[in-house]
C-alpha positions in Angstrom: 39.1 -7.5 -38.6 38.8 -10.1 -35.9 39.3 -7.6 -33.2 36.6 -5.3 -34.7 34.1 -8.3 -34.8 35.0 -9.1 -31.3 34.4 -5.4 -30.1 31.0 -5.3 -31.8 29.9 -8.6 -30.4 30.9 -7.4 -26.8 29.0 -4.1 -27.5 25.9 -5.8 -28.6 26.0 -8.2 -25.8 26.3 -5.2 -23.2 23.1 -3.6 -24.8 21.2 -7.0 -24.9 22.0 -7.7 -21.2 21.2 -4.1 -20.1 19.0 -2.2 -22.6 19.0 0.9 -20.4 22.8 1.2 -20.8 23.7 4.5 -22.6 25.3 4.0 -26.0 28.2 6.5 -25.4 29.3 5.1 -22.0 29.1 1.6 -23.3 31.4 2.6 -26.3 33.8 4.3 -23.9 33.9 1.4 -21.6 34.8 -0.9 -24.5 37.5 1.4 -25.7 38.9 1.8 -22.3 39.0 -2.0 -21.7 40.7 -2.6 -25.1 43.3 0.2 -24.5 44.1 -0.9 -20.9 42.8 2.3 -19.3 42.1 2.8 -15.6 40.9 5.4 -13.3 42.6 6.4 -10.0 40.6 7.4 -7.0 42.6 9.6 -4.5 41.8 10.3 -0.9 43.3 12.7 1.6 45.0 11.6 4.6 46.8 13.3 7.6 50.2 12.8 5.8 49.0 13.7 2.3 47.0 12.3 -0.7 47.1 8.6 -1.6 45.8 6.4 -4.2 43.0 4.5 -2.4 41.3 2.7 -5.4 41.6 1.9 -8.9 38.7 1.4 -11.2 39.0 -1.1 -14.2 36.6 -1.4 -17.2 35.7 -4.9 -17.8 35.0 -6.9 -21.2 31.4 -7.7 -20.1 28.8 -7.2 -17.4 29.8 -8.9 -14.2 28.3 -9.5 -10.7 31.5 -10.5 -8.9 34.9 -9.5 -8.4 37.9 -11.2 -6.6 40.9 -9.3 -5.2 43.1 -12.4 -5.5 42.6 -12.3 -9.3 44.7 -9.1 -9.6 48.2 -7.7 -9.0 49.4 -4.1 -9.1 52.8 -2.8 -9.7 53.6 0.9 -9.3 56.2 3.2 -10.7 56.9 6.7 -9.6 59.1 9.3 -11.2 59.7 12.9 -11.7 62.2 14.8 -14.1 65.4 15.6 -12.4 64.3 14.2 -9.0 66.3 11.4 -7.3 64.4 8.8 -5.3 65.4 5.8 -3.3 64.5 2.5 -5.0 61.7 1.8 -2.4 60.2 5.2 -3.5 60.3 4.4 -7.2 58.7 1.0 -7.8 57.0 -1.9 -6.1 53.7 -3.7 -5.5 50.4 -2.3 -4.0 48.4 -4.6 -1.7 44.9 -5.1 -2.7 42.5 -5.6 0.3 39.1 -5.8 -1.5 37.5 -5.9 -4.9 33.9 -5.0 -5.9 31.7 -4.5 -9.0 31.2 -0.8 -9.7 30.3 1.8 -12.1 32.9 3.9 -13.9 33.3 6.2 -10.9 33.8 3.4 -8.3 30.4 3.3 -6.8 29.4 -0.1 -6.0 26.6 -1.8 -8.1 25.1 -5.3 -8.1 25.9 -5.7 -11.8 28.3 -3.5 -13.8 31.1 -3.4 -16.3 33.8 -2.1 -14.0 35.7 -3.6 -11.1 37.1 -1.4 -8.3 40.2 -2.5 -6.4 40.5 -1.1 -2.8 44.2 -0.7 -1.9 46.0 -0.8 1.4 47.1 2.7 2.4 49.4 3.6 5.3 51.7 6.6 6.3 55.0 4.8 5.8 54.6 3.6 2.2 55.7 6.2 -0.3 54.3 4.1 -3.2 50.8 5.0 -2.0 51.4 8.8 -2.8 51.1 10.7 -6.2 53.1 13.6 -4.6 56.7 13.9 -3.5 58.5 16.3 -1.2 61.3 17.5 -3.5 64.4 19.4 -2.3 65.6 21.9 -4.9 68.0 24.8 -4.5 68.1 24.2 -0.8 64.3 24.5 -0.4 61.8 21.6 -0.1 58.3 21.5 -1.6 55.5 19.0 -2.3 55.0 18.3 -6.0 52.8 16.1 -8.1 54.9 13.3 -9.8 54.4 10.7 -12.5 52.5 7.9 -11.0 51.9 4.8 -13.3 50.3 1.5 -12.5 50.3 -1.8 -14.2 47.4 -4.0 -13.2 47.2 -7.6 -14.2 44.3 -10.1 -14.1 46.3 -13.2 -13.4 43.4 -15.4 -14.5 43.1 -13.9 -18.0 46.5 -12.1 -18.3 44.6 -8.9 -19.2 46.7 -5.7 -18.4 45.6 -2.2 -17.6 48.5 0.2 -17.7 47.2 3.6 -18.9 45.7 6.2 -16.7 42.4 7.6 -18.2 41.3 9.9 -15.4 41.4 10.7 -11.7 38.7 11.2 -9.0 39.6 13.2 -5.9 36.2 14.1 -4.5 37.5 16.3 -1.7 39.7 18.3 -4.1 37.2 18.4 -6.9 34.9 20.6 -4.7 37.3 23.5 -5.1 37.9 26.0 -7.9 41.7 25.9 -8.5 41.9 28.7 -11.0 42.3 31.7 -8.8 44.9 34.3 -9.6 45.7 37.6 -8.2 48.4 40.2 -8.6 49.3 43.2 -6.4 52.5 45.4 -6.4 54.4 43.0 -8.6 53.5 39.9 -6.5 51.4 37.2 -8.2 49.5 34.7 -6.0 47.4 31.7 -7.0 44.5 30.5 -4.8 41.9 27.8 -4.5 38.3 28.5 -3.3 35.2 26.9 -2.2 31.7 28.4 -2.3 29.0 26.8 0.0 25.6 25.7 -1.0 23.5 27.5 1.6 20.2 29.6 1.8 21.9 32.0 4.2 22.0 35.5 3.2 25.5 35.8 4.4 28.2 33.2 5.0 31.6 33.3 6.9 34.9 33.0 5.2 37.6 30.4 6.4 41.1 31.3 5.2 43.7 28.5 5.3 47.5 29.5 4.7 49.8 26.5 3.9 53.1 25.5 5.3 56.6 26.1 3.8 56.3 22.9 1.7 53.2 23.8 -0.3 54.4 26.9 -2.2 54.3 27.1 -6.0 51.7 28.0 -8.6 49.4 25.0 -8.3 46.9 25.6 -5.3 45.9 21.8 -5.2 49.2 21.2 -3.4 48.3 23.7 -0.8 45.1 21.9 -0.3 46.1 18.2 -0.4 49.5 18.0 1.0 48.2 18.4 4.6 44.5 17.8 4.1 43.3 21.3 4.2 40.3 20.1 2.0 38.7 19.3 5.4 37.4 22.8 5.7 35.0 22.2 3.0 33.9 18.9 4.5 30.3 18.4 5.5 31.3 18.2 9.2 33.1 21.4 9.5 30.8 23.2 7.1 27.8 22.1 9.4 29.3 24.2 12.2 29.2 27.3 10.1 25.9 26.6 8.3 28.0 26.8 5.2 31.2 28.8 4.8 33.4 30.1 2.0 37.0 28.6 2.0 39.9 30.5 0.6 43.4 28.9 0.3 46.0 31.3 -1.1 49.4 29.9 -2.2 52.8 31.7 -2.0 55.0 31.3 -5.0 57.9 30.3 -2.7 57.1 30.5 1.1 55.3 32.9 3.2 58.3 33.7 5.4 60.5 34.8 2.5 62.0 38.3 3.0 63.4 40.7 0.4 66.7 38.7 0.3 65.2 35.3 -0.3 66.0 34.2 3.3 63.5 33.2 6.1 62.1 35.9 8.4 60.8 34.8 11.8 59.2 38.3 12.3 62.6 40.1 12.7 61.9 41.8 9.3 59.2 42.0 6.8 58.2 39.3 4.5 57.6 40.1 0.8 54.1 38.5 0.6 51.8 39.9 3.4 50.7 43.1 1.7 49.7 41.3 -1.5 48.1 38.5 0.5 46.0 40.9 2.5 45.0 42.6 -0.7 44.0 39.3 -2.3 41.8 38.5 0.8 40.1 41.8 0.7 39.5 41.7 -2.9 38.1 38.1 -2.6 35.6 39.3 0.1 34.6 42.3 -2.1 34.1 40.1 -5.0 31.9 37.7 -3.0 29.2 39.9 -1.5 27.6 37.0 0.3 30.6 36.8 2.6 29.9 38.1 6.1 32.6 40.6 6.7 32.1 40.3 10.4 33.1 36.7 10.3 36.4 36.4 8.4 38.6 33.8 10.0 42.3 33.3 9.3 44.5 30.3 10.2 47.5 28.4 9.0 50.3 26.1 9.9 54.1 26.7 10.3 54.9 29.2 7.6 51.1 29.8 7.3 50.8 30.2 11.1 53.5 32.9 10.8 51.6 34.7 8.1 48.3 34.3 10.0 49.8 36.1 13.0 51.5 38.6 10.8 48.1 39.6 9.1 46.5 39.7 12.6 49.3 42.1 13.8 49.0 44.2 10.6 45.2 44.2 10.5 43.8 43.5 14.0 40.3 44.9 13.3 39.8 43.0 10.0 39.6 39.3 11.2 37.0 37.9 13.5 39.4 35.2 14.8 42.5 33.2 14.1 43.3 29.6 14.4 47.0 28.9 14.3 49.0 25.6 14.5 52.7 25.1 14.6 53.4 28.8 14.8 56.7 29.8 13.3 56.7 33.5 14.3 59.2 34.0 17.1 57.8 35.6 20.3 60.8 37.8 20.8 59.9 39.7 17.5 56.4 40.6 18.9 56.5 43.8 20.7 54.5 44.6 23.9 52.6 47.2 21.8 51.7 44.7 19.3 50.4 42.4 22.0 48.2 45.2 23.3 46.9 45.7 19.7 45.9 42.0 19.2 44.8 41.0 22.7 41.1 41.4 21.9 41.3 39.2 18.7 40.1 35.7 19.5 42.8 33.3 18.6 43.1 29.5 19.2 46.7 28.0 19.1 47.5 24.4 18.6 51.0 23.0 19.0 52.9 19.9 20.1 55.5 19.9 22.8 57.9 17.7 20.6 57.8 20.1 17.7 61.5 20.5 16.8 60.8 22.8 13.7 58.9 25.6 15.3 60.1 25.2 18.9 57.1 26.1 21.2 59.2 27.7 23.9 60.5 30.2 21.4 57.1 30.7 19.6 53.6 29.9 20.9 54.3 29.3 24.7 55.7 32.7 25.6 53.3 34.4 23.2 50.2 32.9 24.6 51.4 33.8 28.2 52.0 37.4 27.2 48.4 37.6 25.8 47.1 36.1 28.9 49.0 38.4 31.1 47.7 41.3 29.0 44.1 40.1 29.9 43.3 38.8 26.5 39.7 37.6 27.1 39.4 34.9 24.3 42.7 33.3 23.5 43.1 29.5 23.8 46.0 27.1 23.4 45.7 23.3 22.9 49.2 22.0 23.9 49.6 18.4 23.0 52.4 15.9 24.0 52.7 14.4 20.6 50.8 14.3 17.3 49.2 10.9 17.1 47.2 8.7 14.7 43.6 10.0 15.4 42.1 7.3 13.1 43.3 4.3 15.2 44.2 2.4 12.0 48.0 2.9 12.2 48.6 2.5 16.0 46.5 5.2 17.5 47.9 6.9 20.5 51.2 4.7 20.1 51.8 6.1 16.5 53.6 9.4 16.5 53.7 11.6 13.5 56.4 14.3 13.4 55.7 16.8 16.3 55.6 19.6 13.8 52.4 18.2 12.3 50.0 19.7 14.9 47.8 21.1 12.1 46.3 17.5 12.1 44.4 18.5 15.3 42.9 21.5 13.6 41.9 19.7 10.4 40.3 16.9 12.3 38.5 19.4 14.6 40.1 17.6 17.6 41.5 20.4 19.7 39.0 21.0 22.5 41.1 21.8 25.5 43.0 24.9 26.9 46.6 25.3 28.0 45.6 24.2 31.6 44.1 21.1 30.3 40.7 22.1 31.0 37.9 22.1 28.3 37.3 25.3 26.4 33.7 26.4 27.3 31.3 28.4 25.1 28.1 29.5 27.0 28.8 26.8 29.5 29.3 24.0 26.9 32.5 22.2 25.9 33.5 23.2 22.3 36.0 22.1 19.7 38.2 24.5 17.8 35.8 24.7 14.8 32.7 25.0 16.9 34.4 27.9 18.8 35.6 29.5 15.5 32.2 29.4 13.9 30.7 31.4 17.1 33.3 34.3 16.7 32.0 37.6 15.3 33.4 41.1 15.2 
């Protein structure tokens, strides 16, 4: 009875202090506070998604928030998955706190507090996904991610997740499904808001660690959400984005083993049919501006589809190519030499070794007089943000897709700028200009 009176008193106080406050949101806020609910805000980073903020409902309207009043403990788990102790539980560092609305937007007076958390690439406790090795194959998966937030001044505890906000991911429709010849694929898609009569299509094919039946993983595990970002969209005046997902990995052959182009994979035919069907189902897509790209496994598949359908795609953008050059014939080189392609790779990639993949392939295309093929060849994959060490911080050399997502690649194999109509261009500026 005493708790009910307190709840009613708090509710009436909220309405008295702010008569414009909607009744239903006020009731929900009170309920969330009493139940210890919180909202997670996720953001995408070069190494994957991380919990950047947590939003807490408060007992009353407030105008100030102090980070020093709070502590956060995290626990991560997944059924059947072993983790090191430092991956399982520990504290998160709070760098800032502010008064907000329920979605984490800052307001001068409100009934929520948002805590901003320190995020960096070497702390697994930041991440709600985990790279899981199972049956000899690794893949990224969402895992259970639980927080216990304590206000040390009042001893109030929030320990139940109510919702998640991931603005970059929330732009996408994650419900795409397509079947062809016994192969079922899932996919995510983005439709631009544009007045153009026709818009191009950007296709992104994920790496080997993002297979499965949840296309959100194909988007967030290496920040492919960037292709729907305002920056990249502006180059295309709005573009559709299609992100298909393999149930396993794109390079799987009929025996369940990896192919490097020496024999056929099991997915390319169904994948091409998915793409073609998506284009037909969206008549506002400009069929002269369909672009395909991907990383590692997805780089293999991008090249495979260009080899199989050289007249279908307007251009390709491929990073960390996994297709062995020795498995590409001279006849195939001739068939694709007029397809605009921009390769991105790092010299210290020990997974898709450049001297076995992209370097000889690029040279063969150039020797075949390919008129519009480019190759940004980096020494290392570095921290482009400058927050984690800048040029002195090295990601694994295989992660060259970072330069594509960030629209950083802007130079050719000889180190000279890539020019378009006499102007220096980046990989996305160049891609937007390609048309069959």
